[in-house]
C-alpha positions in Angstrom: -111.8 194.8 -12.2 -114.0 195.2 -9.1 -116.0 198.4 -9.8 -118.9 196.5 -11.5 -120.7 194.5 -8.8 -123.2 192.9 -11.0 -122.5 189.2 -11.7 -122.2 188.1 -15.3 -124.9 185.4 -15.1 -127.4 183.9 -12.6 -126.7 181.0 -10.4 -127.0 177.7 -12.3 -126.3 179.4 -15.7 -123.1 177.5 -16.3 -119.4 178.7 -16.6 -118.7 182.2 -17.6 -116.4 182.9 -20.6 -112.6 183.2 -19.9 -111.7 186.6 -21.2 -108.3 188.1 -21.4 -108.9 190.2 -18.3 -109.9 187.1 -16.4 -106.8 185.2 -17.7 -104.5 188.0 -16.4 -106.2 187.9 -12.9 -105.7 184.1 -12.9 -101.9 184.4 -13.8 -101.3 187.1 -11.1 -103.1 184.8 -8.5 -100.9 181.9 -9.6 -97.7 183.9 -9.2 -98.7 185.2 -5.7 -99.9 181.7 -4.6 -96.6 180.1 -5.5 -94.8 182.8 -3.5 -97.1 182.2 -0.5 -96.2 178.5 -0.4 -92.6 179.2 -0.7 -92.6 181.8 2.0 -94.8 179.7 4.3 -92.5 176.6 4.0 -89.5 178.9 4.5 -90.9 180.3 7.7 -91.2 176.8 9.2 -87.6 176.0 8.3 -86.2 179.0 10.1 -84.8 179.0 13.7 -84.5 181.8 16.3 -83.8 182.2 19.9 -86.8 181.3 22.1 -87.8 181.6 25.7 -85.2 179.2 26.9 -82.4 181.0 25.2 -81.7 178.4 22.7 -82.3 178.3 18.9 -85.7 176.8 18.3 -87.6 176.0 15.0 -90.1 178.6 14.1 -93.4 176.7 13.7 -96.3 178.9 14.9 -99.4 177.5 13.2 -101.8 180.1 14.7 -99.5 183.1 14.0 -99.3 182.3 10.3 -103.1 181.9 10.2 -103.5 185.3 12.0 -101.0 186.9 9.6 -103.0 185.6 6.6 -106.3 187.2 7.8 -104.5 190.4 8.8 -103.2 190.7 5.2 -106.7 190.4 3.9 -107.8 193.4 6.0 -106.2 195.7 3.5 -109.0 194.9 1.1 -111.4 197.1 3.2 -109.6 200.4 2.4 -109.4 199.3 -1.3 -113.3 198.7 -1.2 -113.9 202.0 0.4 -111.7 203.8 -2.1 -113.3 202.2 -5.1 -116.8 203.0 -3.8 -115.8 206.6 -3.1 -114.5 206.9 -6.7 -117.6 205.3 -8.1 -119.9 207.7 -6.2 -117.8 210.6 -7.3 -118.0 209.5 -10.9 -121.7 208.8 -10.7 -122.4 212.5 -10.0 -121.8 213.2 -13.7 -122.8 209.7 -15.1 -126.6 209.0 -14.8 -126.1 205.5 -16.1 -123.6 204.7 -13.4 -125.8 206.2 -10.8 -128.7 204.2 -11.9 -126.6 201.0 -11.8 -125.4 201.8 -8.2 -128.9 202.6 -7.0 -130.1 199.2 -8.4 -127.3 197.3 -6.5 -128.5 195.5 -3.3 -127.6 197.6 -0.2 -124.8 196.5 2.1 -126.5 195.9 5.4 -125.4 194.5 8.8 -126.9 191.2 7.8 -124.8 191.2 4.5 -121.6 191.9 6.5 -122.3 189.0 9.0 -123.0 186.7 6.0 -119.5 187.6 4.6 -118.0 186.5 7.9 -118.9 182.8 7.3 -116.2 182.2 4.7 -113.7 183.3 7.3 -114.7 180.3 9.5 -114.2 177.9 6.5 -111.0 179.6 5.7 -109.7 179.5 9.2 -110.5 175.8 9.6 -108.8 175.0 6.2 -105.7 177.0 7.0 -105.2 175.6 10.4 -105.7 172.0 9.0 -103.5 172.5 5.9 -100.7 174.4 7.7 -100.5 171.5 10.3 -100.5 169.0 7.3 -97.7 171.0 5.6 -95.5 170.4 8.6 -95.6 166.6 8.0 -95.3 166.3 4.2 -93.4 168.1 1.3 -94.8 171.2 -0.2 -95.2 169.5 -3.7 -97.2 166.5 -2.3 -99.2 169.0 -0.2 -100.2 171.0 -3.3 -101.0 167.9 -5.2 -103.3 166.6 -2.5 -105.1 169.9 -2.6 -106.2 168.8 -6.1 -109.1 167.1 -4.3 -110.6 170.6 -4.0 -111.7 170.4 -7.7 -113.6 167.2 -6.9 -115.3 168.8 -3.8 -116.2 172.0 -5.6 -117.6 170.1 -8.6 -119.8 168.0 -6.4 -121.1 171.1 -4.5 -121.7 173.0 -7.8 -123.7 170.1 -9.1 -125.9 169.5 -6.0 -125.8 172.8 -4.2 -125.6 175.6 -6.8 -127.4 173.8 -9.6 -124.7 174.0 -12.1 -124.9 170.7 -13.8 -121.7 169.0 -15.0 -121.3 167.4 -18.4 -120.2 163.8 -18.8 -116.8 165.0 -19.9 -116.5 167.2 -16.8 -117.4 164.1 -14.7 -114.6 162.1 -16.5 -112.2 164.8 -15.6 -113.4 164.9 -12.0 -112.8 161.1 -11.8 -109.3 161.3 -13.1 -108.4 164.0 -10.6 -109.9 161.9 -7.8 -107.8 158.9 -8.8 -104.6 161.1 -9.1 -105.2 162.6 -5.7 -105.6 159.0 -4.3 -102.3 157.9 -5.9 -100.5 161.0 -4.5 -101.9 160.3 -1.1 -100.5 156.8 -1.1 -97.0 157.8 -2.4 -95.4 158.8 1.0 -96.3 155.4 2.4 -94.8 153.6 -0.6 -91.5 155.4 -0.4 -88.6 153.2 0.6 -87.0 153.7 4.0 -83.3 154.3 4.0 -81.2 151.2 4.5 -79.5 150.9 8.0 -75.7 151.1 8.2 -73.8 148.0 9.0 -74.2 146.8 12.6 -77.2 149.1 13.2 -80.7 147.6 13.8 -83.3 148.2 11.1 -85.5 151.3 12.0 -89.1 150.5 12.7 -91.5 151.7 10.0 -93.4 154.8 11.1 -95.9 156.4 8.7 -97.8 158.3 11.3 -96.3 161.6 10.2 -97.2 161.4 6.5 -100.6 159.8 7.3 -101.4 162.7 9.7 -100.2 165.2 7.0 -102.4 163.6 4.3 -105.5 163.5 6.5 -105.1 167.0 7.8 -104.5 168.3 4.2 -107.5 166.6 2.7 -109.8 167.7 5.6 -108.5 171.4 5.1 -109.2 171.0 1.3 -112.8 170.1 1.9 -113.3 173.2 4.3 -111.6 175.3 1.6 -114.0 174.0 -1.1 -116.9 175.0 1.1 -115.4 178.5 1.3 -115.1 178.8 -2.5 -118.6 177.6 -3.3 -120.1 180.0 -0.6 -118.0 182.9 -2.0 -119.5 182.3 -5.5 -123.0 182.1 -4.0 -122.8 185.4 -2.1 -121.1 187.2 -5.2 -123.4 185.8 -7.9 -126.7 185.3 -6.0 -129.1 187.8 -4.4 -126.4 189.3 -2.1 -124.1 190.4 -4.9 -121.3 191.1 -2.5 -118.5 193.3 -4.0 -115.2 191.3 -4.1 -113.1 193.7 -2.1 -115.8 193.9 0.6 -115.9 190.0 0.7 -112.1 189.8 1.1 -111.9 192.5 3.7 -114.7 191.1 5.8 -113.2 187.6 5.7 -110.0 189.2 6.9 -111.9 191.2 9.7 -113.7 188.2 11.1 -110.8 185.9 10.6 -108.5 188.2 12.6 -111.1 188.4 15.3 -111.5 184.6 15.5 -107.8 184.1 15.6 -107.2 186.8 18.2 -110.2 186.1 20.5 -110.8 182.4 20.1 -108.0 180.4 18.5 -105.0 182.1 20.3 -106.6 181.8 23.8 -107.2 178.1 23.2 -103.7 177.6 21.8 -102.3 179.1 25.0 -104.0 176.6 27.3 -104.3 173.4 25.1 -101.3 170.9 25.7 -98.9 170.9 22.9 -95.2 170.8 21.9 -94.5 174.6 22.2 -93.4 175.0 25.9 -96.3 172.8 26.9 -99.0 174.4 24.9 -100.1 174.3 21.2 -98.5 177.6 20.5 -96.8 180.0 23.1 -97.5 183.6 22.0 -94.5 185.0 24.2 -92.2 182.5 22.5 -93.5 183.3 19.0 -93.1 187.1 19.6 -89.6 186.6 21.1 -88.5 184.5 18.1 -89.8 187.2 15.7 -87.9 189.9 17.7 -84.6 188.0 17.5 -84.7 187.1 13.9 -84.6 189.6 11.0 -85.2 186.8 8.5 -88.4 185.8 10.2 -89.6 189.4 10.1 -88.9 189.7 6.5 -90.6 186.4 5.6 -93.5 187.3 7.6 -93.9 190.7 5.8 -93.4 189.1 2.4 -96.0 186.4 3.3 -98.5 189.1 4.5 -98.2 191.0 1.2 -98.4 187.9 -1.0 -101.4 186.5 0.8 -103.3 189.8 0.3 -102.6 189.6 -3.5 -103.3 185.9 -3.6 -106.7 186.2 -1.8 -107.7 189.4 -3.8 -107.1 187.8 -7.2 -108.4 184.4 -6.2 -111.7 185.9 -5.2 -111.7 187.9 -8.4 -111.2 184.6 -10.3 -114.4 183.3 -8.6 -116.2 186.6 -9.4 -115.2 186.7 -13.0 -115.3 182.9 -13.7 -116.5 180.4 -11.1 -115.4 178.6 -7.9 -114.2 175.7 -10.1 -111.6 178.1 -11.6 -110.6 179.1 -8.2 -109.9 175.4 -7.3 -108.1 175.0 -10.7 -105.9 178.1 -9.7 -104.8 176.1 -6.5 -104.0 173.1 -8.6 -101.8 174.9 -11.1 -99.3 175.9 -8.2 -97.6 172.4 -8.0 -96.1 173.1 -11.5 -94.8 176.5 -10.5 -93.4 175.2 -7.2 -91.5 172.4 -9.0 -90.2 174.9 -11.5 -89.0 177.0 -8.5 -87.3 174.0 -7.0 -85.2 173.4 -10.3 -81.4 173.9 -9.9 -81.6 177.0 -12.2 -84.1 178.9 -10.1 -83.6 177.5 -6.4 -80.4 179.7 -5.7 -82.6 182.9 -6.2 -85.3 181.8 -3.8 -85.5 182.6 0.0 -85.1 179.0 1.1 -82.4 179.4 3.8 -82.1 183.1 4.7 -79.6 184.1 7.5 -80.8 184.9 11.0 
């Protein structure tokens, strides 16, 4: 899947054909993505003993972002391994050796260019994880449907892939659907007060904040998708495994050296700061369920990001956005009474 670094068509040449191999990559990414959302939401529903000795909700926004990037780091050994195998095979295959010699070299400039998607990814993850804490997972996923709209606009005006009138109709319907979903939490009826109690004041600040954060994160994620397509299909021709691994490398550095220090001093709800690292580590130490969910999330996020980038490589960034928008269906299926007993929604401490 990743041995051939040569793109299937030049930038602006339109959509690539959806082959059986690309369909299999799409399905695997869909399954892994559904698991990521379930594990992420489950982590935020767990409780563990914190610094004050009491059971506290486990809601470390920065830690989950760090864990996501750390999981992507495992793509670097995959890239080095595939390159070693290709070089070994090229000794006895003149055609493969010629193809490898014709590939653009991986320079320091290339590696630095591959770090830019990590910035977009980090911003999108921080914004969308914060949004997920205020709205349900299903509404959160539907709001991310706006990614198709953003990606389509960027492909039209930035990459030069012109959309047909039928595609514009589809983009318009998606934009309308996302708008309706965004208004749905505010239209929900408040529970009726019991007899003798005063009517509760309407407060939609939580859902509004969740909606705004999710849409902002979706826009940043769309920038990431389009940039990834550009560096894989343009002059750089970055190998997918290398792209994933460098995103993980730069993302881990950013979280460790920039985001975490800021979260330790910025005012917030976690013992006076945005996220208390000592409290997060103590909660992880005291809860086997959190350890299991964190490990599962790390593995699934590696699979998701690997196959999502392969979807962009084999098809386009629009298909990457479509992959994200298939997940609400699978999430709703997992929430059905027949499947929910088998999901890790409320694991023991």
